[in-house]
N, C-alpha and C positions, 0 to 999 in steps of 0.2 A: 504494500500500500504506500503510495506516494502522498506527501502532504504539501500543499501549497497554500499561500495566503493572499487574500485580496484586500487591498487597502482602499477605502473610500476617503479621498482627501477633499473636503469642501473648499471651494475657492471664493465663493460669494454668498452673502446672506440671501440672495435671490435664487440660489440654486434649488433644484428639486429637493424638498424636505425628505430626509431619510430618518424618520422618527422611530419606526418599528417595522419589523418584518413578520407578518402573520403567516406567510408561506415561505418555503425555502427558496433561496436563490439557486437556480440550476444552471449549470454550464454544460452544454452538449456540443457535439462536433458541428461547427459551422454556425453556431448561434449562441448568443448570450442574452439572458432575459432575467429581469428583476421583477418579482411579484410582490405587490403590496395588497394583500387581501383581495379586494374587489377589482383592482386595476393592475396594469402591468406597464413597464417601460422597456422598450427594446433598446439595446445598446448596439454598438458597432458590430455588424455581422461579419466576423472574420473567422476563418478556420482556426480551431483550437489545436495547437500542435501538441506533440508529446510533452508530458509533464517536465521532462528534463530540458525542454527548449523554451518554456514559457517565461524564463527569467526576465527577458527584455520586452515581453509583450505587454502592451498597454492598450486599454480601450477607453474611449472618451464618452462620458454621459453628459449630454447637453440639456440645458434648459433654454427657454426662449430669451431670457433676459440676463444671462450670466455666462461667464467663462466655463469651460467644461470641468467636470469632476474626473479625476484620473483613477482608473481601476487597474491596478498592476498585480502581477502574479509572481512574486519571488519564489524561487525553488525551495527554499528552506523555511520552515515555519518558525516564527519567532514567538515563543510562548507568552512573553510578557508584553508584547506590543498590543496597542488597542485595535489592531486590525481584525477583520473578519477571518477566522481560520476555517479552512475547508479541506476535506479529504477526497482524493480521487484515485480510483484504481487505474491500472494501465490499459484496461480494455477501452477501445476507441469509442464505444457507445455508452460508457459509464458516465455518470453525472457527479458533479461536485455537490456536496451538501454543506450548508452553512451552519456555523454555531454562533450564537449570540455573543457580541463582544463583551458582555457583562458576565459571561460564564465563570470567569476567574476573578470576579471583583473582590472576593473575600481574601485573596492571598496576600501575604507579606505585611499584614497589619500588625502593629505592635501596641499592646495594651500598656498605657502609661498611667494607669489608675492605681492608686494605693488602696489596699483593702480596708474595709471598716470592720473592726473587731472589738470585743469588750476590753476595756482598760487601755485603749490606744491613747496616744498623746493628743491632747486637745488644748484649746485656748484657755489660759489661766482664768479660774473663776467659774468656768462652765461645768455643769455636771458631768460625771464620768460616763463614758459610753457603756451601755449595758444591754445584754440580750436576755430576756426572760422567756422561759419555755412554758407555754400555756398548756400544751399537750405533747405527749411523747409516745412513740410507737413501742419503744422498749418497756414503757411503763404500762402497756396494755391498751393504749388509745389507738384509734383508727388512723390517725395522722399526726405528724409533727407540726406544730404551729408556734411561731416565735413572735414575741412582742419586742420591738426595737425602741431603745431610748438613747437618742443622741442629738446633738445640735445639727442644724441645717448646714453648719460650717465645719463639718467634720471631714477629715481626710481630703481627698481630691473633690473639690466642690466649686460651685459658681456663686458669685454674689449678684443679687438683684439690686437695681438702683434704690429701692426703698430700704436697703440696709443702712444707708447713710443719708438719704434724701427723703424728707417727709412726703414729698409729692411724687416720688419715684414709683415706677411700676413694679409689680411683684414678679416673682420668677416664672409664674405660669404664663406670662405674656412675653417670654423670651422669643425673639424672632429666630426661628429654626435655622434659617439660611446662614446666620452668623456662625453657627457651630459646625457648618459643613463646607469644606473646601480647602484651598491651599493655606498652609501656615509656614512661617519661617521660625526657625529656632536659632537663637543667638547665644553664644557662649560669652558670658560676662564675668570677667575676673575682677572682682572688687573686694576690698577689705572692709567696706562698710556699705551704706546704702548705694543703690544704683544711681549714678549721676548723669546729667546730660552728656558729659564728655565720654562716658562709657558707650552710650548709644551712638554718638558721633563716630567713635572709633569703629563700631560695628558697621555702620553705613560705609565708612571709608574702605573697609576691607572686603565688602560685599557689593551692595548697591543701595541706593536710597529707598527708604520705605515710602510706599504710595498710600494715598487715602483708601480706606476699606480693607487693608491687609490685616492679617492676624499675626501676632508675634508672641512666642514663648521665650522666656529668659532662663537659660541654664546658668546658675550661679554656683559659688562654692557650697551652697546648701546641698547640691546633688553629689558632692564629693564625699558626703558622710555615708555611713552604713544605713540600715533601716531605722531612720530616726523616729518613726512612730511608736517605737518601744522605749525611747529615751526620754528623760525629763525635757520639758519644753525649753527650747533654746531662745533666750531673749536677745541673743546677738545674731539671729538669722539675718540674711541679706534680703532687704525689701527695696522697693522703688521709692526714692526720695520724692518729696513734693515737686521739686523743680524738674526732675525727670518725668514725673507724671504729667506736668504741663507740656513738656516736650512731646510726649506721646499724644496728648490731646491735640496739640497743634498739627501733628501729622495726620490726624483724623483716622487713626486705626480703628478697626471694628472690634478687635478683641486683644487683650493682653493677658498673658499667663505667667505665673511664677511657680517656683519649686519649694515653697514652704507655705505655712498655714495662712499667711496674710500678704497682701500685695504691698502694704506699707510697713515701714520700720516699726519696731516695737516701742522704742523709747521716745521717739519724737516724730511727729508728722504723719502718724497713721491715718487719722481722719482726713487730713488735708490731701493726702495721696488718693484716698478713695473718692473724695468729692471732686478732685480735679479730673479724674478719669470719668466718673459717672456723669458729670456735667457736660463732658465732651462726647457723651454717648459711646464710650468705650466699655465693652463688657469685660468682666474680670473673672478669671479662673485661678484658683489657688491650690497648692499642694499637688502639683503635677509631678509624677515620678520620671525624672529625666536623668537618672543615674547612669544609664547605659546608652544615652542618646547624644549624638554629636551634632554640632552646628550644621545647618543645611536647610534645604527646602523639602517640605513634606506635604502630604494630604492629611486632613484631619476629620474625624467624626467626634463631635462633643455635644452631648445633649443632657440637660437637667431633667429631673422629675417635674411633672406638671402639678406643683403644689400650690393651690390657690391661696393667695395672700402671703405666701412665705417670702422672706427676705433672702433666701438662698436655697441651694439644693445640692446634695451629692451628685456627681456626674460620672459617667463612664466615658473615657476619652481614648480614642485609638488614633494612631498616626501611621503613615506609610511614606517611605522615602520616594522621591520622584527624581 
């Protein structure tokens, strides 16, 4: 069985929309045809040569108002590419069958969420995290049921604007698109709070931050071991108020840090939160970046839909791009 790949490369917004394929794309000798459920689009009718010879073969799919889309057939399948992957036997009358490009969407994701467990490190003055067992199978009950007792700001979590702003929205109104998409991770080596010069240095060695981008800061907090079993560290690295204003001026959509609060413990914590929230920057805290390097990633990050709550635990996944 030979494997080849067809890549659909859109050139223009006016191109024929390829939103979903309800029927398989079939390639037969002398004909290429794409089926979209009730309709079909004929492509360039050229003989399909042997699978070993299709490396350079390209076919053009035209719309009336745009440049063509290119459909190419490299001889080797690239598993991690976003291309359509198809399999073709060597028989001249055989057909190629298409697999959806999202078939491997779940691969290579890294979970950067700290677990929530009884007795874990929390913010000073808040009740200890506890799990109460309401029923137990080993005790003769039909099912195990657990009652959870912990702050909305435990472990890896998200702050809602109403955490520090009286008129801010609650966590149930979090705009989902903010938690889905590209994210940049910056390695910040600082001895105290993150300052504007640390962020300037990051931009200088990478590229400028653009409005709407997401940014996670990996600081010396992540050089520690599993800190959720250690006493609360009042010297953790947070974002200073001036750096928070810097982030707000860049109009980022989301900022994340690797300890329990985005602001420093001793001075400037409320100011940092308010500077970010007033600039519509969403905040995530306690991200596990111990094994993560600086770079560009994709992210999935969603809170629980807790009506009226000022925060929520999150599950956050990233994947390098």
